[in-house]
N, C-alpha and C positions, 0 to 999 in steps of 0.2 A: 601582386595582390595576394594576400593570404587571409584566412579567417582564423582569428584567435578567440577562444572561448574561455571565459572565466567560469569554469564548470561547477564550482562549489555552489550548490543550491540553484543551479540553472535547469529549468524544466524543458528546454528546447535543444539540448545537446544532440540528441538523435536527429532531429529535423535539420539542424545546421550541418551536421556531418554528411547527411544524405544529400543536401543541397550542394555542398562543396564537391562531393564525388561526382554528381551529375554535371556540374559545371567545369570539372577538371581543375579545381582550385585547391591548393594545399590548405589543410585544416590542422590546427594545433590546439589541443585541449590542455588547459592548465588547471591543476588541482593539488590539494595537499595530501599527505599520507592518510588522512582520515577518510578519503574517498578513493574509489577505484574506478577508473574510466579506461577501458580498452575497447575502442571502437575501430572496426575495419575501415580503412580509408583515412584515418586520422592518426597523427602523432600525439602521444601523451607526454607532457612534462609534469612530473610530480615533484613537489617541493616539500620541505619540512613544515610541519605545523607551526603556526606562529601568527600573530596579529598581522594581517595584510601581506603575508609572505607570498601568497599566490598573486596578489595585485602587483607587487614589486617585480616579481618574475615576469609577469606579462608585460608590464610597461617597459621593462628593460629589453624585451624582445620585439616590441611593436615597431613597425617601420611605416613611413609615409605611404599612404594608399591602402594599408591593411584595413580589414573590417574587424572590429572588436565587438563581441557580444558580452554584455555585462549588465547587471542591475545595480551596480555600485556607481553612484554619481561621482565620487572622487576619482575612481579609476577612469571613468569615462572622460572626465575633465583632463586628466593627464594624457590620455590617448589623443584627445582632440588637439592638445598642444603639440603633439608629435606628428600631426598631419594624418591621423587615422580617422576612419569613419567609425562611430560607436553607435550601437543600438541596443535596446533592451529586449527582454524576452517577449514583450507584447508588440514589438515592431516600432516603438517610438525611436526616432533617430535623434540622438543628442546633438546639439549644435551650439555655436557661440550665442545664439539667441535665447536658448532655454536653459543652458547649464547653470547660469548664475542663480536663477530662481529655484532650480532643483537643489542646488547646494545650500541655499538659504533655508529652504524647507527642511532639509535634512538636519541642519544645525538647530533649528527651532525644535524639531522633534526630539533630538538628543537632549536638549535642555529640559524639556518637559519630562522625559523619562528619568533623567538624573535627579529631578526634583520630586520624584515619586509618582508622577503622572503616568497615565496610560494612553497609548496611541492605538487606534483600531488597526488591526493587521490587514493584510491583503485578502480579498475575497477568493473563494475557491476558483481555480483555473477552469476556464471554459474552452471548448474545442475551437471556437472561432478565434481565440487569441493566438493559437498556433497558426491558423491561416493568415492572420494579420502579420505575424512575425515573418513567415516564409515570403509573403508578398514584399515586405520591406527589405528583407535580406536580398532577395533576387533582384530587386530594383537597383542594388548597389553594384551588380556585376556588369 
């Protein structure tokens, strides 16, 4: 078991790395050259910038039983298919039961945006979201 983090835009990198250190679990941070992540206790894999380059690097590295932290539904679906556990920054665990609905919602939102529509963005992050994330992450150990 390892923890793999899709770090581009991830607000819980520090919490995940600390939890991995406490549990003695290997932690790998994936990012592109536009971001710099050097965290003690974690290995960083930096890939060239490009559409989905981080996602493809992470999914190629993921193994059955790994824990993947991502807010990308498409990446989560690919990791689930490879036998990994995937969760988002708010502690929601992706599963075969919810990933289809999430992917459909993403597709509809993309169609609205391509048509010139606007979708309300996420609310400002609250401290209790970090607590929920850590609880969900530690439940996977």
